[in-house]
N, C-alpha and C positions, 0 to 999 in steps of 0.2 A: 479508735482501732479501725475503724473505714477509710479515714482519710489511708494509712498504710495500705491497705487491700488495695486500693484505688491506685495510690501511685507503685506499687508492685505490679500491680495490672498494666497499668500505661509501659510499663516497663518494660514487662516481657514482649506485649504487644509490640512496640518497636524495637527489639533484638531480634523478635522474630521476621517481621517486614523487613531487617536488614539481612538477614540470610536470606532469606528467598529472593530478593535482590541479589546479591551478590551469588548465588546459583544462577538465577537467572542470565547474568553478565560475563559468565564465564560458558553459556550453550553456545554450540557449537549447531547451527541452523545452513540447511543446505542451500538456503540465499537472505539475501539481506534486501530489501526494496525502497528503493530512494525514489519519493516525487518532491519535486522543484517547488520552494515555498511559494515561488511566483505563480501558482496556479489560486494559490489564495489569496494572494496580492492583487491579484488581476482578476477578480472572477467574469465568469461569460452569462450574458443575460441570454436567457430564454425566453422567445416573447408567448404571451396565452393566444394571444388570436393574433388579427391580420392588424394591428394597431401597433405601432408601434411603443404606446406607453404603457401599455399592460403587461408585466411578463415579472419574472422573478431574477435574481442574480445570486448565480449560483458558485461557491466556491471548491471550486474540484478536487483538490487537492486533500481536503480532510475529510471529505467524502469517501474517496480514493482507499486514504489511510485507514478508516473505518471501517468497510468492506475486507480489507487485504487483512486486517487482523484474524476473520473468520472462516476467507474464504479457501486462505493459502497455511494450511496445517503448520508445515516447516519451515516456515521462513517468523522471519521479522522485522520491524520499519528499521533501515541504517541509522542506528545509533553509536552513540559511544559506547564500547563495553559489551557492544555484540560480535560475534563472530561469526562469517557463513563462507561458506564455498565459494558462491558467487554473488556477485551485486548486481541487480537488475534494478537499472534505472527506468521507470516508465510514467511517461506523458500521458497525461487522461485530454479526450478532445470529446463532447457531450454536445449534438445540436437536438432541437424541438422542432422540427414540422408541424404546425396546429393545423393545418389542411388536412394532413395526411395522421394525426391524433400521434404520430409516433415517433420517438426519440431515437438517434442514432449515436453511436459511441465510436471509437476507436482509440486502442492505449495503442503507444510508441515506446518498444523497449528494446534498449541496449542493456546486452550483459556484457559485464568486467571479470576476467579471471582473476586471481589471487595477488597476479603481478601490478596489477589495475590499468589493464590493456582491455579493450574493448574487442570481444571475441565475435558479436553477432548481433544482429540487426532483427527483431522482428514485429510487426503491424497485427494487432487484430481488429476486427469490424464486427458489428452486431447490432442488433435493434432492436426495438419492445415498445408494443403497441400498447397506448394509454393517454389520458391526458393528463393534462399537467395542470396541478390547483396548488391550494397553499402547502400542502404534503409533498413535494416535488420532489425531497428526499429520498422518498419510498422509491418510485421508480428508477430512479438514476443509481438507486445502491442496487437493485435488482440488476439494472445493466451492467455496472459494473462487476458484479458477483459472477455476469456471464462472462464478462471478458477475460477477468481474471482467470474461473478454470479453463477459458480457450486458452489464454499466454501459458497458463501452466501445463496443459497437453501439450502444445507445439514444444516447451521447452524439456519437458519429460519424454519425446520423443527423435532432437535433435542427438544427434550420436555425437557431435562435438560438444556440448555442451553435457552430456551424461558421460563423455572421458575427463569433465573437468570435475564434476560431481562425485563421480566415483574414484578420484584420487587420494585414499587414505593416509600418503604421507604428508600433503599437504597441509600446512598452518593455520589458512583459510586468510580470510582480511574481515581487518576488523573496521567497526560501523564507521569511526572517524574520517575513513576516506572517501565517505559522500560529501563531507565539508566541499572539496575541492570541485564537485559534481555541481554545486549552484553555484 
């Protein structure tokens, strides 16, 4: 009897997860966020001090993707099955100055419309004061959060982009488009 109950509970859990993923896959977002995989394959080295051998290797792409899911509420990562009005391809750059104990960050964004044409290039820069240590992800995530919110603000204030976002008749762009951006 217990085996039957466990089997049914696993079956219903799998069915509900499939339903949730189907609903999420058909959802239309304002924009899909694309971060090139090369930012994880080629991490940046942030020095802890003035000596070159002390520091941390940071995979910028995965950190930015983690922050983007919470910082931009009506967006998703650019993956197959997701639809959005626009695709925002973001290149992250982070630098740490150990003498000033300051993190500097830059996001360069290229925005694509439903036809796959680049309509706008944006650049945001910001800084965050803090020390680098073993938990270097925390200040970098805070910096990326500030940068993404600033980028979102620039996108919403741009009239050309708002015209594309407000187009109700468009079918949107599917996430598999981002494979050509890599």
